[in-house]
N, CA, C and O of each residue as an XYZ file, in Angstrom:
296
protein
N      99.007     97.065     47.958
C      98.805     95.648     48.210
C      98.985     95.361     49.704
O     100.000     95.736     50.291
N      98.024     94.713     50.301
C      98.094     94.366     51.721
C      98.876     93.075     51.903
O      98.677     92.106     51.171
N      99.757     93.073     52.874
C     100.516     91.869     53.170
C      99.686     90.953     54.055
O      99.032     91.404     54.995
N      99.719     89.683     53.750
C      99.012     88.689     54.547
C      99.673     88.582     55.915
O     100.899     88.527     56.013
N      98.867     88.552     56.965
C      99.424     88.384     58.310
C      99.880     86.936     58.484
O      99.486     86.050     57.726
N     100.712     86.718     59.488
C     101.183     85.355     59.770
C     100.008     84.430     60.062
O     100.001     83.278     59.626
N      99.016     84.925     60.796
C      97.857     84.111     61.133
C      97.054     83.750     59.879
O      96.649     82.600     59.707
N      96.826     84.736     59.007
C      96.090     84.461     57.766
C      96.832     83.455     56.901
O      96.222     82.561     56.316
N      98.148     83.601     56.822
C      98.954     82.661     56.045
C      98.872     81.255     56.634
O      98.761     80.277     55.896
N      98.927     81.154     57.960
C      98.827     79.850     58.621
C      97.494     79.180     58.319
O      97.447     77.981     58.042
N      96.412     79.950     58.372
C      95.076     79.401     58.093
C      94.989     78.925     56.650
O      94.497     77.828     56.386
N      95.460     79.738     55.720
C      95.424     79.355     54.300
C      96.201     78.067     54.058
O      95.719     77.146     53.399
N      97.407     78.022     54.602
C      98.271     76.858     54.373
C      97.709     75.595     55.022
O      97.776     74.516     54.434
N      97.162     75.720     56.215
C      96.570     74.550     56.865
C      95.357     74.054     56.086
O      95.152     72.846     55.973
N      94.549     74.969     55.548
C      93.406     74.555     54.736
C      93.866     73.783     53.505
O      93.296     72.747     53.164
N      94.893     74.289     52.844
C      95.416     73.604     51.662
C      95.946     72.224     52.051
O      95.650     71.228     51.390
N      96.720     72.174     53.111
C      97.308     70.912     53.555
C      96.231     69.906     53.961
O      96.289     68.743     53.561
N      95.267     70.336     54.739
C      94.223     69.414     55.193
C      93.358     68.934     54.031
O      92.959     67.770     53.996
N      93.068     69.813     53.088
C      92.269     69.391     51.937
C      93.060     68.492     50.996
O      92.479     67.727     50.226
N      94.358     68.584     51.057
C      95.198     67.763     50.191
C      95.428     66.363     50.760
O      95.289     65.368     50.048
N      95.780     66.290     52.045
C      96.143     64.990     52.621
C      95.242     64.551     53.763
O      95.390     63.438     54.268
N      94.316     65.399     54.178
C      93.430     65.061     55.289
C      93.992     65.562     56.606
O      95.188     65.829     56.718
N      93.123     65.688     57.607
C      93.552     66.286     58.873
C      94.586     65.460     59.641
O      95.459     66.032     60.293
N      94.508     64.142     59.578
C      95.451     63.311     60.335
C      96.850     63.427     59.748
O      97.814     63.656     60.478
N      96.967     63.270     58.424
C      98.283     63.374     57.796
C      98.804     64.809     57.819
O     100.016     65.022     57.850
N      97.911     65.789     57.804
C      98.343     67.179     57.929
C      99.009     67.390     59.287
O     100.060     68.025     59.375
N      98.405     66.866     60.324
C      98.969     66.981     61.670
C     100.292     66.236     61.769
O     101.235     66.717     62.397
N     100.362     65.062     61.147
C     101.623     64.309     61.128
C     102.717     65.117     60.455
O     103.843     65.178     60.949
N     102.388     65.743     59.320
C     103.360     66.536     58.592
C     103.858     67.707     59.434
O     105.061     67.960     59.493
N     102.952     68.413     60.078
C     103.339     69.539     60.928
C     104.269     69.057     62.036
O     105.251     69.725     62.359
N     103.964     67.906     62.615
C     104.803     67.341     63.661
C     106.197     67.001     63.132
O     107.195     67.261     63.804
N     106.269     66.429     61.948
C     107.558     66.079     61.346
C     108.385     67.334     61.110
O     109.563     67.388     61.464
N     107.765     68.334     60.514
C     108.488     69.554     60.165
C     108.958     70.307     61.401
O     110.074     70.826     61.424
N     108.125     70.369     62.418
C     108.504     71.140     63.602
C     109.515     70.407     64.473
O     110.248     71.046     65.227
N     109.572     69.077     64.386
C     110.498     68.307     65.221
C     111.798     67.951     64.522
O     112.770     67.580     65.180
N     111.831     68.056     63.222
C     113.015     67.644     62.476
C     113.949     68.830     62.260
O     113.517     69.976     62.136
N     115.225     68.523     62.219
C     116.189     69.539     61.812
C     116.041     69.672     60.303
O     116.396     68.762     59.554
N     115.524     70.790     59.870
C     115.163     70.949     58.466
C     115.733     72.262     57.961
O     115.420     73.325     58.496
N     116.570     72.193     56.930
C     117.142     73.386     56.315
C     116.447     73.617     54.986
O     116.781     72.986     53.983
N     115.483     74.518     54.981
C     114.691     74.780     53.775
C     115.571     75.199     52.607
O     115.359     74.754     51.480
N     116.550     76.044     52.865
C     117.415     76.535     51.793
C     118.171     75.383     51.150
O     118.266     75.308     49.925
N     118.707     74.491     51.961
C     119.426     73.339     51.439
C     118.492     72.415     50.667
O     118.846     71.928     49.593
N     117.307     72.175     51.208
C     116.312     71.324     50.539
C     115.918     71.908     49.192
O     115.804     71.185     48.202
N     115.709     73.219     49.159
C     115.245     73.884     47.944
C     116.305     73.840     46.854
O     115.964     73.781     45.672
N     117.582     73.869     47.222
C     118.661     73.823     46.231
C     118.608     72.533     45.410
O     118.937     72.540     44.224
N     118.196     71.435     46.033
C     118.181     70.134     45.365
C     116.799     69.706     44.888
O     116.633     68.604     44.364
N     115.815     70.568     45.066
C     114.432     70.201     44.781
C     114.224     69.764     43.334
O     113.508     68.796     43.074
N     114.838     70.463     42.403
C     114.621     70.165     40.988
C     115.867     69.575     40.321
O     116.042     69.680     39.107
N     116.711     68.967     41.116
C     117.930     68.368     40.585
C     117.592     67.308     39.533
O     116.760     66.432     39.769
N     118.231     67.396     38.398
C     118.002     66.434     37.323
C     116.803     66.751     36.455
O     116.544     66.048     35.478
N     116.076     67.782     36.787
C     114.897     68.163     36.006
C     115.286     69.186     34.939
O     116.209     69.980     35.121
N     114.570     69.144     33.842
C     114.714     70.166     32.816
C     113.411     70.955     32.778
O     112.415     70.569     33.390
N     113.435     72.046     32.061
C     112.217     72.828     31.914
C     111.122     71.976     31.273
O     109.955     72.071     31.654
N     111.497     71.148     30.306
C     110.512     70.289     29.637
C     109.908     69.253     30.581
O     108.695     69.039     30.561
N     110.734     68.604     31.411
C     110.185     67.589     32.319
C     109.315     68.230     33.386
O     108.283     67.674     33.761
N     109.720     69.391     33.875
C     108.888     70.087     34.850
C     107.564     70.527     34.239
O     106.515     70.423     34.876
N     107.613     71.017     33.002
C     106.398     71.444     32.324
C     105.431     70.277     32.163
O     104.228     70.439     32.367
N     105.940     69.114     31.803
C     105.079     67.938     31.650
C     104.456     67.528     32.979
O     103.295     67.120     33.021
N     105.208     67.631     34.046
C     104.651     67.304     35.365
C     103.544     68.272     35.748
O     102.518     67.865     36.293
N     103.748     69.544     35.466
C     102.732     70.545     35.780
C     101.482     70.311     34.930
O     100.363     70.389     35.437
N     101.667     70.030     33.661
C     100.520     69.779     32.781
C      99.735     68.555     33.223
O      98.513     68.515     33.082
N     100.425     67.562     33.755
C      99.769     66.328     34.162
C      99.169     66.372     35.551
O      98.499     65.426     35.966
N      99.398     67.457     36.280
C      98.893     67.534     37.648
C      97.384     67.697     37.659
O      96.831     68.573     36.995
N      96.741     66.850     38.412
C      95.296     66.937     38.612
C      95.057     66.646     40.087
O      95.378     65.555     40.558
N      94.500     67.598     40.820
C      94.212     67.314     42.225
C      93.272     66.117     42.344
O      92.332     65.965     41.563
N      93.540     65.284     43.322
C      92.701     64.112     43.526
C      91.347     64.477     44.096
O      90.362     63.772     43.877
N      91.299     65.568     44.818
C      90.040     66.003     45.400
C      89.828     67.474     45.081
O      90.782     68.223     44.873
N      88.598     67.864     45.046
C      88.263     69.254     44.800
C      88.502     70.060     46.064
O      88.175     69.615     47.164
N      89.077     71.252     45.905
C      89.318     72.113     47.053
C      87.994     72.505     47.695
O      87.100     73.027     47.029
N      87.876     72.246     49.002
C      86.652     72.577     49.727
C      86.910     73.486     50.905
O      86.062     73.625     51.786
N      88.078     74.106     50.926
C      88.433     74.986     52.037
C      87.732     76.334     51.911
O      87.016     76.608     50.948
N      87.960     77.134     52.892
C      87.391     78.465     52.897
C      88.327     79.399     52.155
O      89.542     79.355     52.351
N      87.769     80.235     51.313
C      88.573     81.249     50.643
C      88.845     82.354     51.636
O      87.930     82.883     52.267
N      90.109     82.695     51.768
C      90.496     83.713     52.746
C      90.895     84.972     52.017
O      91.258     85.963     52.649
């Protein structure tokens, strides 16, 4: 299995982000994340606080992207 390079990962993630929220909000998000003191580990610990497997499953089942993915497959 080939490991994705940092550049390939960046391109994939930016495509997903831009197709999800648009280029302006994608840029805003990148600016927020890079300028803010952000502890991913701490954030991740509380990400599903109060959720059960059943509530998470229902959220996943109900997820429908608002727009069709139009990015490039990498």
